[in-house]
Biopython code that builds the backbone (N, CA, C, O; Angstrom):
import numpy as np
from Bio.PDB.StructureBuilder import StructureBuilder

atoms = [
    (1, "UNK", "N", (124.911, -119.134, -115.807)),
    (1, "UNK", "CA", (125.284, -120.462, -115.493)),
    (1, "UNK", "C", (125.573, -121.230, -116.761)),
    (1, "UNK", "O", (126.228, -122.272, -116.726)),
    (2, "UNK", "N", (125.092, -120.726, -117.880)),
    (2, "UNK", "CA", (125.446, -121.455, -119.113)),
    (2, "UNK", "C", (126.980, -121.435, -119.447)),
    (2, "UNK", "O", (127.530, -122.405, -119.968)),
    (3, "UNK", "N", (127.625, -120.301, -119.127)),
    (3, "UNK", "CA", (129.068, -120.249, -119.322)),
    (3, "UNK", "C", (129.717, -121.161, -118.380)),
    (3, "UNK", "O", (130.701, -121.790, -118.769)),
    (4, "UNK", "N", (129.272, -121.311, -117.156)),
    (4, "UNK", "CA", (129.875, -122.251, -116.203)),
    (4, "UNK", "C", (129.710, -123.699, -116.684)),
    (4, "UNK", "O", (130.639, -124.502, -116.584)),
    (5, "UNK", "N", (128.543, -124.019, -117.198)),
    (5, "UNK", "CA", (128.337, -125.364, -117.779)),
    (5, "UNK", "C", (129.284, -125.647, -118.945)),
    (5, "UNK", "O", (129.927, -126.695, -119.017)),
    (6, "UNK", "N", (129.343, -124.670, -119.855)),
    (6, "UNK", "CA", (130.334, -124.857, -120.981)),
    (6, "UNK", "C", (131.773, -124.965, -120.554)),
    (6, "UNK", "O", (132.513, -125.756, -121.139)),
    (7, "UNK", "N", (132.208, -124.220, -119.575)),
    (7, "UNK", "CA", (133.578, -124.335, -119.069)),
    (7, "UNK", "C", (133.767, -125.701, -118.396)),
    (7, "UNK", "O", (134.808, -126.342, -118.535)),
    (8, "UNK", "N", (132.751, -126.117, -117.679)),
    (8, "UNK", "CA", (132.856, -127.493, -117.053)),
    (8, "UNK", "C", (132.964, -128.600, -118.055)),
    (8, "UNK", "O", (133.788, -129.503, -117.911)),
    (9, "UNK", "N", (132.156, -128.541, -119.048)),
    (9, "UNK", "CA", (132.268, -129.522, -120.113)),
    (9, "UNK", "C", (133.599, -129.468, -120.804)),
    (9, "UNK", "O", (134.111, -130.529, -121.160)),
    (10, "UNK", "N", (134.176, -128.381, -121.015)),
    (10, "UNK", "CA", (135.491, -128.193, -121.613)),
    (10, "UNK", "C", (136.541, -128.771, -120.682)),
    (10, "UNK", "O", (137.470, -129.437, -121.138)),
    (11, "UNK", "N", (136.405, -128.522, -119.344)),
    (11, "UNK", "CA", (137.359, -129.043, -118.437)),
    (11, "UNK", "C", (137.382, -130.561, -118.473)),
    (11, "UNK", "O", (138.457, -131.160, -118.439)),
    (12, "UNK", "N", (136.229, -131.189, -118.540)),
    (12, "UNK", "CA", (136.220, -132.652, -118.600)),
    (12, "UNK", "C", (136.884, -133.171, -119.896)),
    (12, "UNK", "O", (137.655, -134.131, -119.887)),
    (13, "UNK", "N", (136.541, -132.477, -121.027)),
    (13, "UNK", "CA", (137.172, -132.954, -122.269)),
    (13, "UNK", "C", (138.679, -132.828, -122.287)),
    (13, "UNK", "O", (139.405, -133.701, -122.763)),
    (14, "UNK", "N", (139.131, -131.671, -121.732)),
    (14, "UNK", "CA", (140.594, -131.468, -121.675)),
    (14, "UNK", "C", (141.268, -132.459, -120.777)),
    (14, "UNK", "O", (142.346, -132.962, -121.095)),
    (15, "UNK", "N", (140.659, -132.742, -119.679)),
    (15, "UNK", "CA", (141.179, -133.810, -118.754)),
    (15, "UNK", "C", (141.229, -135.101, -119.421)),
    (15, "UNK", "O", (142.246, -135.790, -119.338)),
    (16, "UNK", "N", (140.182, -135.490, -120.093)),
    (16, "UNK", "CA", (140.133, -136.770, -120.793)),
    (16, "UNK", "C", (141.240, -136.841, -121.941)),
    (16, "UNK", "O", (141.718, -137.917, -122.301)),
    (17, "UNK", "N", (141.594, -135.665, -122.464)),
    (17, "UNK", "CA", (142.588, -135.625, -123.513)),
    (17, "UNK", "C", (143.991, -135.532, -123.013)),
    (17, "UNK", "O", (144.931, -135.479, -123.807)),
    (18, "UNK", "N", (144.171, -135.508, -121.637)),
    (18, "UNK", "CA", (145.453, -135.407, -121.039)),
    (18, "UNK", "C", (146.022, -134.017, -120.867)),
    (18, "UNK", "O", (147.211, -133.864, -120.587)),
    (19, "UNK", "N", (145.200, -133.009, -121.029)),
    (19, "UNK", "CA", (145.648, -131.617, -120.863)),
    (19, "UNK", "C", (145.330, -131.129, -119.453)),
    (19, "UNK", "O", (144.279, -130.513, -119.276)),
    (20, "UNK", "N", (146.141, -131.355, -118.462)),
    (20, "UNK", "CA", (145.876, -131.024, -117.111)),
    (20, "UNK", "C", (145.885, -129.509, -116.883)),
    (20, "UNK", "O", (145.101, -128.999, -116.083)),
    (21, "UNK", "N", (146.771, -128.788, -117.583)),
    (21, "UNK", "CA", (146.733, -127.347, -117.560)),
    (21, "UNK", "C", (145.418, -126.728, -118.013)),
    (21, "UNK", "O", (144.797, -125.911, -117.333)),
    (22, "UNK", "N", (145.054, -127.148, -119.144)),
    (22, "UNK", "CA", (143.736, -126.662, -119.725)),
    (22, "UNK", "C", (142.546, -127.050, -118.853)),
    (22, "UNK", "O", (141.647, -126.244, -118.611)),
    (23, "UNK", "N", (142.557, -128.261, -118.398)),
    (23, "UNK", "CA", (141.464, -128.731, -117.528)),
    (23, "UNK", "C", (141.379, -127.888, -116.299)),
    (23, "UNK", "O", (140.281, -127.506, -115.895)),
    (24, "UNK", "N", (142.493, -127.581, -115.687)),
    (24, "UNK", "CA", (142.567, -126.753, -114.468)),
    (24, "UNK", "C", (142.064, -125.362, -114.758)),
    (24, "UNK", "O", (141.384, -124.767, -113.922)),
    (25, "UNK", "N", (142.379, -124.830, -115.913)),
    (25, "UNK", "CA", (141.945, -123.460, -116.340)),
    (25, "UNK", "C", (140.463, -123.521, -116.449)),
    (25, "UNK", "O", (139.769, -122.737, -115.802)),
    (26, "UNK", "N", (139.946, -124.417, -117.239)),
    (26, "UNK", "CA", (138.462, -124.452, -117.473)),
    (26, "UNK", "C", (137.679, -124.766, -116.190)),
    (26, "UNK", "O", (136.579, -124.243, -116.011)),
    (27, "UNK", "N", (138.214, -125.603, -115.296)),
    (27, "UNK", "CA", (137.527, -125.881, -114.013)),
    (27, "UNK", "C", (137.444, -124.615, -113.201)),
    (27, "UNK", "O", (136.398, -124.353, -112.606)),
    (28, "UNK", "N", (138.519, -123.790, -113.143)),
    (28, "UNK", "CA", (138.412, -122.561, -112.480)),
    (28, "UNK", "C", (137.425, -121.585, -113.030)),
    (28, "UNK", "O", (136.698, -120.933, -112.280)),
    (29, "UNK", "N", (137.389, -121.468, -114.411)),
    (29, "UNK", "CA", (136.406, -120.576, -115.049)),
    (29, "UNK", "C", (135.029, -121.083, -114.900)),
    (29, "UNK", "O", (134.104, -120.272, -114.932)),
    (30, "UNK", "N", (134.789, -122.377, -114.736)),
    (30, "UNK", "CA", (133.412, -122.804, -114.438)),
    (30, "UNK", "C", (132.984, -122.339, -113.114)),
    (30, "UNK", "O", (131.828, -121.964, -112.920)),
    (31, "UNK", "N", (133.951, -122.352, -112.129)),
    (31, "UNK", "CA", (133.665, -121.828, -110.791)),
    (31, "UNK", "C", (133.501, -120.269, -110.785)),
    (31, "UNK", "O", (132.656, -119.672, -110.118)),
    (32, "UNK", "N", (134.382, -119.715, -111.581)),
    (32, "UNK", "CA", (134.353, -118.188, -111.673)),
    (32, "UNK", "C", (133.052, -117.762, -112.227)),
    (32, "UNK", "O", (132.472, -116.808, -111.707)),
    (33, "UNK", "N", (132.523, -118.408, -113.273)),
    (33, "UNK", "CA", (131.195, -117.987, -113.806)),
    (33, "UNK", "C", (130.033, -118.314, -112.907)),
    (33, "UNK", "O", (129.065, -117.564, -112.789)),
    (34, "UNK", "N", (130.163, -119.454, -112.283)),
    (34, "UNK", "CA", (129.129, -119.816, -111.294)),
    (34, "UNK", "C", (129.125, -118.801, -110.123)),
    (34, "UNK", "O", (128.052, -118.478, -109.614)),
    (35, "UNK", "N", (130.268, -118.305, -109.696)),
    (35, "UNK", "CA", (130.452, -117.321, -108.671)),
    (35, "UNK", "C", (129.744, -116.065, -109.034)),
    (35, "UNK", "O", (128.995, -115.506, -108.232)),
    (36, "UNK", "N", (129.974, -115.601, -110.262)),
    (36, "UNK", "CA", (129.350, -114.327, -110.697)),
    (36, "UNK", "C", (127.822, -114.557, -110.608)),
    (36, "UNK", "O", (127.133, -113.688, -110.072)),
    (37, "UNK", "N", (127.258, -115.676, -111.102)),
    (37, "UNK", "CA", (125.858, -115.893, -111.088)),
    (37, "UNK", "C", (125.318, -115.834, -109.626)),
    (37, "UNK", "O", (124.271, -115.253, -109.339)),
    (38, "UNK", "N", (126.105, -116.473, -108.730)),
    (38, "UNK", "CA", (125.629, -116.489, -107.282)),
    (38, "UNK", "C", (125.687, -115.054, -106.694)),
    (38, "UNK", "O", (124.801, -114.655, -105.939)),
    (39, "UNK", "N", (126.717, -114.307, -107.042)),
    (39, "UNK", "CA", (126.769, -112.989, -106.451)),
    (39, "UNK", "C", (125.669, -112.084, -106.976)),
    (39, "UNK", "O", (125.106, -111.282, -106.230)),
    (40, "UNK", "N", (125.363, -112.215, -108.259)),
    (40, "UNK", "CA", (124.195, -111.530, -108.815)),
    (40, "UNK", "C", (122.950, -111.931, -108.131)),
    (40, "UNK", "O", (122.158, -111.058, -107.776)),
    (41, "UNK", "N", (122.704, -113.236, -107.908)),
    (41, "UNK", "CA", (121.565, -113.754, -107.293)),
    (41, "UNK", "C", (121.409, -113.174, -105.883)),
    (41, "UNK", "O", (120.310, -112.848, -105.434)),
    (42, "UNK", "N", (122.618, -113.055, -105.170)),
    (42, "UNK", "CA", (122.633, -112.525, -103.787)),
    (42, "UNK", "C", (122.498, -110.983, -103.717)),
    (42, "UNK", "O", (122.420, -110.398, -102.637)),
    (43, "UNK", "N", (122.476, -110.373, -104.873)),
    (43, "UNK", "CA", (122.426, -108.925, -104.948)),
    (43, "UNK", "C", (123.737, -108.212, -104.744)),
    (43, "UNK", "O", (123.768, -106.997, -104.549)),
    (44, "UNK", "N", (124.842, -108.976, -104.789)),
    (44, "UNK", "CA", (126.085, -108.301, -104.596)),
    (44, "UNK", "C", (126.811, -108.120, -105.906)),
    (44, "UNK", "O", (127.952, -107.658, -105.904)),
    (45, "UNK", "N", (126.212, -108.457, -107.007)),
    (45, "UNK", "CA", (126.883, -108.234, -108.321)),
    (45, "UNK", "C", (125.948, -107.617, -109.324)),
    (45, "UNK", "O", (126.135, -107.765, -110.532)),
    (46, "UNK", "N", (124.938, -106.924, -108.831)),
    (46, "UNK", "CA", (124.004, -106.326, -109.742)),
    (46, "UNK", "C", (124.604, -105.071, -110.358)),
    (46, "UNK", "O", (125.507, -104.441, -109.810)),
    (47, "UNK", "N", (124.060, -104.740, -111.520)),
    (47, "UNK", "CA", (124.400, -103.501, -112.222)),
    (47, "UNK", "C", (125.873, -103.303, -112.422)),
    (47, "UNK", "O", (126.405, -102.211, -112.221)),
    (48, "UNK", "N", (126.545, -104.396, -112.829)),
    (48, "UNK", "CA", (127.946, -104.343, -113.237)),
    (48, "UNK", "C", (128.866, -104.167, -111.958)),
    (48, "UNK", "O", (130.028, -103.781, -112.082)),
    (49, "UNK", "N", (128.342, -104.444, -110.800)),
    (49, "UNK", "CA", (129.256, -104.276, -109.530)),
    (49, "UNK", "C", (130.003, -105.518, -109.208)),
    (49, "UNK", "O", (130.571, -105.599, -108.119)),
    (50, "UNK", "N", (130.052, -106.514, -110.084)),
    (50, "UNK", "CA", (130.880, -107.670, -109.795)),
    (50, "UNK", "C", (132.388, -107.327, -109.719)),
    (50, "UNK", "O", (132.870, -106.495, -110.488)),
    (51, "UNK", "N", (133.038, -107.891, -108.904)),
    (51, "UNK", "CA", (134.536, -107.539, -108.646)),
    (51, "UNK", "C", (135.268, -107.617, -109.970)),
    (51, "UNK", "O", (134.939, -108.412, -110.850)),
    (52, "UNK", "N", (136.313, -106.728, -110.082)),
    (52, "UNK", "CA", (137.058, -106.592, -111.271)),
    (52, "UNK", "C", (138.362, -107.481, -111.265)),
    (52, "UNK", "O", (139.064, -107.543, -112.275)),
    (53, "UNK", "N", (138.650, -108.111, -110.206)),
    (53, "UNK", "CA", (139.895, -108.928, -110.117)),
    (53, "UNK", "C", (139.460, -110.344, -109.602)),
    (53, "UNK", "O", (138.393, -110.538, -109.019)),
    (54, "UNK", "N", (140.348, -111.269, -109.860)),
    (54, "UNK", "CA", (140.070, -112.658, -109.400)),
    (54, "UNK", "C", (140.057, -112.673, -107.872)),
    (54, "UNK", "O", (139.198, -113.303, -107.256)),
    (55, "UNK", "N", (140.979, -112.001, -107.294)),
    (55, "UNK", "CA", (141.092, -111.990, -105.796)),
    (55, "UNK", "C", (139.839, -111.279, -105.184)),
    (55, "UNK", "O", (139.360, -111.654, -104.114)),
    (56, "UNK", "N", (139.325, -110.224, -105.917)),
    (56, "UNK", "CA", (138.205, -109.461, -105.461)),
    (56, "UNK", "C", (136.930, -110.353, -105.532)),
    (56, "UNK", "O", (136.071, -110.296, -104.652)),
    (57, "UNK", "N", (136.835, -111.214, -106.657)),
    (57, "UNK", "CA", (135.763, -112.080, -106.866)),
    (57, "UNK", "C", (135.796, -113.175, -105.713)),
    (57, "UNK", "O", (134.750, -113.509, -105.155)),
    (58, "UNK", "N", (136.923, -113.679, -105.402)),
    (58, "UNK", "CA", (137.016, -114.692, -104.396)),
    (58, "UNK", "C", (136.665, -114.167, -102.979)),
    (58, "UNK", "O", (136.042, -114.849, -102.166)),
    (59, "UNK", "N", (137.098, -112.933, -102.743)),
    (59, "UNK", "CA", (136.787, -112.267, -101.464)),
    (59, "UNK", "C", (135.325, -111.996, -101.411)),
    (59, "UNK", "O", (134.738, -112.172, -100.343)),
    (60, "UNK", "N", (134.631, -111.548, -102.555)),
    (60, "UNK", "CA", (133.224, -111.273, -102.511)),
    (60, "UNK", "C", (132.457, -112.518, -102.283)),
    (60, "UNK", "O", (131.419, -112.513, -101.622)),
    (61, "UNK", "N", (132.957, -113.597, -102.826)),
    (61, "UNK", "CA", (132.324, -114.990, -102.622)),
    (61, "UNK", "C", (132.259, -115.258, -101.118)),
    (61, "UNK", "O", (131.210, -115.556, -100.548)),
    (62, "UNK", "N", (133.412, -115.137, -100.525)),
    (62, "UNK", "CA", (133.500, -115.362, -99.070)),
    (62, "UNK", "C", (132.588, -114.501, -98.292)),
    (62, "UNK", "O", (131.862, -114.961, -97.411)),
    (63, "UNK", "N", (132.624, -113.182, -98.631)),
    (63, "UNK", "CA", (131.762, -112.177, -97.864)),
    (63, "UNK", "C", (130.315, -112.386, -98.032)),
    (63, "UNK", "O", (129.589, -112.484, -97.043)),
    (64, "UNK", "N", (129.872, -112.457, -99.196)),
    (64, "UNK", "CA", (128.429, -112.453, -99.503)),
    (64, "UNK", "C", (127.780, -113.793, -99.523)),
    (64, "UNK", "O", (126.565, -113.878, -99.342)),
    (65, "UNK", "N", (128.517, -114.847, -99.733)),
    (65, "UNK", "CA", (127.896, -116.194, -99.838)),
    (65, "UNK", "C", (128.328, -117.120, -98.711)),
    (65, "UNK", "O", (127.472, -117.776, -98.117)),
    (66, "UNK", "N", (129.591, -117.203, -98.395)),
    (66, "UNK", "CA", (129.965, -118.087, -97.285)),
    (66, "UNK", "C", (129.694, -117.475, -95.929)),
    (66, "UNK", "O", (129.065, -118.122, -95.091)),
    (67, "UNK", "N", (130.131, -116.281, -95.681)),
    (67, "UNK", "CA", (129.884, -115.654, -94.385)),
    (67, "UNK", "C", (128.346, -115.425, -94.099)),
    (67, "UNK", "O", (127.907, -115.332, -92.952)),
    (68, "UNK", "N", (127.589, -115.346, -95.200)),
    (68, "UNK", "CA", (126.132, -115.244, -95.034)),
    (68, "UNK", "C", (125.488, -116.656, -94.937)),
    (68, "UNK", "O", (124.264, -116.773, -94.871)),
    (69, "UNK", "N", (126.298, -117.691, -94.928)),
    (69, "UNK", "CA", (125.842, -119.085, -94.715)),
    (69, "UNK", "C", (124.924, -119.499, -95.862)),
    (69, "UNK", "O", (124.013, -120.304, -95.671)),
    (70, "UNK", "N", (125.159, -118.960, -97.033)),
    (70, "UNK", "CA", (124.348, -119.390, -98.203)),
    (70, "UNK", "C", (125.028, -120.577, -98.937)),
    (70, "UNK", "O", (124.370, -121.384, -99.592)),
    (71, "UNK", "N", (126.315, -120.643, -98.805)),
    (71, "UNK", "CA", (127.166, -121.769, -99.373)),
    (71, "UNK", "C", (128.167, -122.095, -98.326)),
    (71, "UNK", "O", (128.549, -121.256, -97.511)),
    (72, "UNK", "N", (128.614, -123.400, -98.357)),
    (72, "UNK", "CA", (129.567, -123.896, -97.385)),
    (72, "UNK", "C", (130.997, -123.297, -97.511)),
    (72, "UNK", "O", (131.448, -123.013, -98.621)),
    (73, "UNK", "N", (131.661, -123.119, -96.442)),
    (73, "UNK", "CA", (133.008, -122.625, -96.452)),
    (73, "UNK", "C", (133.929, -123.504, -97.391)),
    (73, "UNK", "O", (134.838, -122.963, -98.021)),
    (74, "UNK", "N", (133.711, -124.737, -97.472)),
    (74, "UNK", "CA", (134.518, -125.623, -98.362)),
    (74, "UNK", "C", (134.488, -125.081, -99.750)),
    (74, "UNK", "O", (135.503, -125.181, -100.440)),
    (75, "UNK", "N", (133.425, -124.523, -100.212)),
    (75, "UNK", "CA", (133.294, -123.981, -101.521)),
    (75, "UNK", "C", (134.365, -122.841, -101.719)),
    (75, "UNK", "O", (135.047, -122.760, -102.740)),
    (76, "UNK", "N", (134.452, -122.011, -100.710)),
    (76, "UNK", "CA", (135.420, -120.928, -100.728)),
    (76, "UNK", "C", (136.840, -121.450, -100.745)),
    (76, "UNK", "O", (137.683, -120.910, -101.460)),
    (77, "UNK", "N", (137.104, -122.408, -100.034)),
    (77, "UNK", "CA", (138.444, -123.039, -100.070)),
    (77, "UNK", "C", (138.733, -123.641, -101.432)),
    (77, "UNK", "O", (139.811, -123.456, -101.997)),
    (78, "UNK", "N", (137.758, -124.359, -101.944)),
    (78, "UNK", "CA", (137.976, -124.963, -103.245)),
    (78, "UNK", "C", (138.188, -123.947, -104.290)),
    (78, "UNK", "O", (139.050, -124.138, -105.148)),
    (79, "UNK", "N", (137.417, -122.808, -104.282)),
    (79, "UNK", "CA", (137.616, -121.774, -105.309)),
    (79, "UNK", "C", (139.053, -121.229, -105.185)),
    (79, "UNK", "O", (139.716, -121.003, -106.198)),
    (80, "UNK", "N", (139.517, -121.026, -103.986)),
    (80, "UNK", "CA", (140.907, -120.548, -103.859)),
    (80, "UNK", "C", (141.947, -121.532, -104.379)),
    (80, "UNK", "O", (142.876, -121.129, -105.080)),
    (81, "UNK", "N", (141.806, -122.839, -104.042)),
    (81, "UNK", "CA", (142.769, -123.828, -104.460)),
    (81, "UNK", "C", (142.766, -124.056, -106.013)),
    (81, "UNK", "O", (143.817, -124.190, -106.639)),
    (82, "UNK", "N", (141.530, -124.092, -106.598)),
    (82, "UNK", "CA", (141.490, -124.256, -108.015)),
    (82, "UNK", "C", (142.022, -123.033, -108.805)),
    (82, "UNK", "O", (142.552, -123.154, -109.910)),
    (83, "UNK", "N", (141.852, -121.867, -108.182)),
    (83, "UNK", "CA", (142.448, -120.683, -108.744)),
    (83, "UNK", "C", (143.967, -120.748, -108.774)),
    (83, "UNK", "O", (144.604, -120.355, -109.751)),
    (84, "UNK", "N", (144.542, -121.260, -107.665)),
    (84, "UNK", "CA", (145.976, -121.501, -107.580)),
    (84, "UNK", "C", (146.465, -122.510, -108.629)),
    (84, "UNK", "O", (147.517, -122.301, -109.232)),
    (85, "UNK", "N", (145.727, -123.590, -108.852)),
    (85, "UNK", "CA", (146.069, -124.480, -109.944)),
    (85, "UNK", "C", (146.003, -123.832, -111.304)),
    (85, "UNK", "O", (146.858, -124.053, -112.161)),
    (86, "UNK", "N", (144.949, -123.008, -111.495)),
    (86, "UNK", "CA", (144.964, -122.372, -112.768)),
    (86, "UNK", "C", (146.185, -121.420, -112.994)),
    (86, "UNK", "O", (146.739, -121.348, -114.090)),
    (87, "UNK", "N", (146.537, -120.766, -112.012)),
    (87, "UNK", "CA", (147.755, -119.914, -112.116)),
    (87, "UNK", "C", (148.979, -120.757, -112.428)),
    (87, "UNK", "O", (149.822, -120.361, -113.232)),
    (88, "UNK", "N", (149.075, -121.879, -111.814)),
    (88, "UNK", "CA", (150.216, -122.797, -112.064)),
    (88, "UNK", "C", (150.160, -123.276, -113.533)),
    (88, "UNK", "O", (151.166, -123.226, -114.241)),
    (89, "UNK", "N", (149.025, -123.719, -113.965)),
    (89, "UNK", "CA", (148.893, -124.159, -115.341)),
    (89, "UNK", "C", (149.124, -123.126, -116.386)),
    (89, "UNK", "O", (149.722, -123.397, -117.427)),
    (90, "UNK", "N", (148.640, -121.906, -116.109)),
    (90, "UNK", "CA", (148.780, -120.820, -117.048)),
    (90, "UNK", "C", (150.121, -120.105, -117.071)),
    (90, "UNK", "O", (150.511, -119.581, -118.114)),
    (91, "UNK", "N", (150.827, -120.068, -115.970)),
    (91, "UNK", "CA", (152.036, -119.235, -115.857)),
    (91, "UNK", "C", (153.360, -119.915, -115.535)),
    (91, "UNK", "O", (154.424, -119.322, -115.707)),
    (92, "UNK", "N", (153.293, -121.174, -115.061)),
    (92, "UNK", "CA", (154.497, -121.884, -114.691)),
    (92, "UNK", "C", (154.822, -122.949, -115.721)),
    (92, "UNK", "O", (153.930, -123.492, -116.373)),
    (93, "UNK", "N", (156.180, -123.260, -115.872)),
    (93, "UNK", "CA", (156.613, -124.180, -116.823)),
    (93, "UNK", "C", (156.084, -125.624, -116.540)),
    (93, "UNK", "O", (155.607, -126.313, -117.443)),
    (94, "UNK", "N", (156.181, -126.019, -115.347)),
    (94, "UNK", "CA", (155.747, -127.395, -114.968)),
    (94, "UNK", "C", (154.206, -127.498, -115.057)),
    (94, "UNK", "O", (153.481, -126.612, -114.606)),
    (95, "UNK", "N", (153.753, -128.572, -115.632)),
    (95, "UNK", "CA", (152.268, -128.780, -115.737)),
    (95, "UNK", "C", (151.672, -129.130, -114.401)),
    (95, "UNK", "O", (152.336, -129.589, -113.471)),
    (96, "UNK", "N", (150.352, -128.880, -114.357)),
    (96, "UNK", "CA", (149.610, -129.265, -113.198)),
    (96, "UNK", "C", (149.575, -130.793, -113.216)),
    (96, "UNK", "O", (149.267, -131.392, -114.247)),
    (97, "UNK", "N", (149.896, -131.443, -112.053)),
    (97, "UNK", "CA", (149.827, -132.864, -111.976)),
    (97, "UNK", "C", (148.408, -133.355, -112.408)),
    (97, "UNK", "O", (147.418, -132.665, -112.163)),
    (98, "UNK", "N", (148.327, -134.463, -113.005)),
    (98, "UNK", "CA", (147.073, -135.030, -113.472)),
    (98, "UNK", "C", (146.123, -135.236, -112.295)),
    (98, "UNK", "O", (144.938, -134.916, -112.388)),
    (99, "UNK", "N", (146.624, -135.753, -111.222)),
    (99, "UNK", "CA", (145.680, -136.011, -110.101)),
    (99, "UNK", "C", (145.148, -134.672, -109.500)),
    (99, "UNK", "O", (144.025, -134.658, -108.996)),
    (100, "UNK", "N", (145.893, -133.584, -109.536)),
    (100, "UNK", "CA", (145.402, -132.329, -109.059)),
    (100, "UNK", "C", (144.369, -131.774, -110.065)),
    (100, "UNK", "O", (143.373, -131.182, -109.649)),
    (101, "UNK", "N", (144.586, -131.952, -111.341)),
    (101, "UNK", "CA", (143.658, -131.477, -112.371)),
    (101, "UNK", "C", (142.318, -132.264, -112.214)),
    (101, "UNK", "O", (141.241, -131.684, -112.353)),
    (102, "UNK", "N", (142.405, -133.639, -111.912)),
    (102, "UNK", "CA", (141.216, -134.380, -111.731)),
    (102, "UNK", "C", (140.408, -133.836, -110.558)),
    (102, "UNK", "O", (139.186, -133.692, -110.614)),
    (103, "UNK", "N", (141.204, -133.522, -109.421)),
    (103, "UNK", "CA", (140.525, -133.002, -108.244)),
    (103, "UNK", "C", (139.856, -131.694, -108.573)),
    (103, "UNK", "O", (138.735, -131.446, -108.129)),
    (104, "UNK", "N", (140.526, -130.834, -109.354)),
    (104, "UNK", "CA", (140.029, -129.532, -109.665)),
    (104, "UNK", "C", (138.684, -129.659, -110.424)),
    (104, "UNK", "O", (137.743, -128.928, -110.116)),
    (105, "UNK", "N", (138.582, -130.585, -111.420)),
    (105, "UNK", "CA", (137.380, -130.811, -112.199)),
    (105, "UNK", "C", (136.266, -131.344, -111.293)),
    (105, "UNK", "O", (135.098, -130.980, -111.432)),
    (106, "UNK", "N", (136.652, -132.196, -110.383)),
    (106, "UNK", "CA", (135.660, -132.758, -109.514)),
    (106, "UNK", "C", (135.076, -131.613, -108.553)),
    (106, "UNK", "O", (133.868, -131.509, -108.341)),
    (107, "UNK", "N", (135.952, -130.838, -108.041)),
    (107, "UNK", "CA", (135.607, -129.685, -107.208)),
    (107, "UNK", "C", (134.632, -128.783, -107.924)),
    (107, "UNK", "O", (133.591, -128.404, -107.388)),
    (108, "UNK", "N", (135.020, -128.424, -109.240)),
    (108, "UNK", "CA", (134.220, -127.542, -110.093)),
    (108, "UNK", "C", (132.825, -128.161, -110.267)),
    (108, "UNK", "O", (131.815, -127.462, -110.191)),
    (109, "UNK", "N", (132.785, -129.441, -110.496)),
    (109, "UNK", "CA", (131.419, -130.108, -110.723)),
    (109, "UNK", "C", (130.551, -129.956, -109.520)),
    (109, "UNK", "O", (129.359, -129.681, -109.657)),
    (110, "UNK", "N", (131.121, -130.130, -108.294)),
    (110, "UNK", "CA", (130.400, -130.018, -107.093)),
    (110, "UNK", "C", (129.975, -128.536, -106.840)),
    (110, "UNK", "O", (128.853, -128.254, -106.419)),
    (111, "UNK", "N", (130.904, -127.635, -107.112)),
    (111, "UNK", "CA", (130.680, -126.194, -106.865)),
    (111, "UNK", "C", (129.605, -125.693, -107.782)),
    (111, "UNK", "O", (128.715, -124.983, -107.315)),
    (112, "UNK", "N", (129.621, -126.014, -109.066)),
    (112, "UNK", "CA", (128.609, -125.574, -109.967)),
    (112, "UNK", "C", (127.216, -126.132, -109.618)),
    (112, "UNK", "O", (126.203, -125.439, -109.712)),
    (113, "UNK", "N", (127.209, -127.378, -109.225)),
    (113, "UNK", "CA", (125.924, -128.037, -108.814)),
    (113, "UNK", "C", (125.428, -127.284, -107.533)),
    (113, "UNK", "O", (124.232, -127.012, -107.429)),
    (114, "UNK", "N", (126.270, -126.963, -106.617)),
    (114, "UNK", "CA", (125.915, -126.312, -105.354)),
    (114, "UNK", "C", (125.394, -124.900, -105.652)),
    (114, "UNK", "O", (124.414, -124.472, -105.042)),
    (115, "UNK", "N", (125.999, -124.204, -106.533)),
    (115, "UNK", "CA", (125.526, -122.851, -106.851)),
    (115, "UNK", "C", (124.168, -122.931, -107.587)),
    (115, "UNK", "O", (123.250, -122.149, -107.341)),
    (116, "UNK", "N", (124.094, -123.947, -108.528)),
    (116, "UNK", "CA", (122.781, -124.116, -109.180)),
    (116, "UNK", "C", (121.643, -124.431, -108.247)),
    (116, "UNK", "O", (120.521, -123.961, -108.436)),
    (117, "UNK", "N", (121.928, -125.215, -107.250)),
    (117, "UNK", "CA", (120.942, -125.440, -106.158)),
    (117, "UNK", "C", (120.591, -124.083, -105.407)),
    (117, "UNK", "O", (119.425, -123.804, -105.129)),
    (118, "UNK", "N", (121.566, -123.329, -105.121)),
    (118, "UNK", "CA", (121.312, -122.025, -104.405)),
    (118, "UNK", "C", (120.384, -121.168, -105.316)),
    (118, "UNK", "O", (119.458, -120.520, -104.828)),
    (119, "UNK", "N", (120.632, -121.178, -106.544)),
    (119, "UNK", "CA", (119.883, -120.274, -107.488)),
    (119, "UNK", "C", (118.417, -120.653, -107.549)),
    (119, "UNK", "O", (117.579, -119.855, -107.969)),
    (120, "UNK", "N", (118.101, -121.902, -107.119)),
    (120, "UNK", "CA", (116.635, -122.337, -107.146)),
    (120, "UNK", "C", (115.949, -121.861, -105.888)),
    (120, "UNK", "O", (114.726, -121.971, -105.808)),
    (121, "UNK", "N", (116.657, -121.334, -104.893)),
    (121, "UNK", "CA", (116.079, -120.900, -103.648)),
    (121, "UNK", "C", (115.534, -119.503, -103.791)),
    (121, "UNK", "O", (116.070, -118.736, -104.591)),
    (122, "UNK", "N", (114.501, -119.122, -103.063)),
    (122, "UNK", "CA", (114.020, -117.793, -103.041)),
    (122, "UNK", "C", (115.075, -116.892, -102.495)),
    (122, "UNK", "O", (115.807, -117.289, -101.587)),
    (123, "UNK", "N", (115.193, -115.657, -103.023)),
    (123, "UNK", "CA", (116.097, -114.679, -102.540)),
    (123, "UNK", "C", (115.716, -114.263, -101.157)),
    (123, "UNK", "O", (114.548, -114.306, -100.769)),
    (124, "UNK", "N", (116.721, -113.858, -100.413)),
    (124, "UNK", "CA", (116.495, -113.480, -99.017)),
    (124, "UNK", "C", (115.904, -112.034, -98.896)),
    (124, "UNK", "O", (115.655, -111.560, -97.788)),
]
sb = StructureBuilder()
sb.init_structure("model")
sb.init_model(0)
sb.init_chain("A")
sb.init_seg("    ")
for serial, (resi, resn, name, xyz) in enumerate(atoms, 1):
    if name == "N":
        sb.init_residue(resn, " ", resi, " ")
    sb.init_atom(name, np.array(xyz, "f"), 0.0, 1.0, " ", f" {name:<3s}", serial, name[0])
structure = sb.get_structure()
């Protein structure tokens, strides 16, 4: 979760500096790192078994955390949407609109907080 916290702080700094692409990237990676922590907590990412692709990670999140009712489905939708914004910012010429980057950072903040709360619960 330390990496998620660092990425989240970076996302906020980049957003405040007017870098919507960078903010979207860091917001996604905050969610990415929190997802890895949650999958390990749930026993789905132990011993190097975390998915090797972004789509695999998103799918594992849905399967092991959303379908198991450990985290809300909205978190899965947010993870997907912020990932799409990251791809836009990283690979397309047009920048991520500022309002969408702000949304991504807000979603990442809620996502990381929700995962942190999950990690305080006893394992099933």
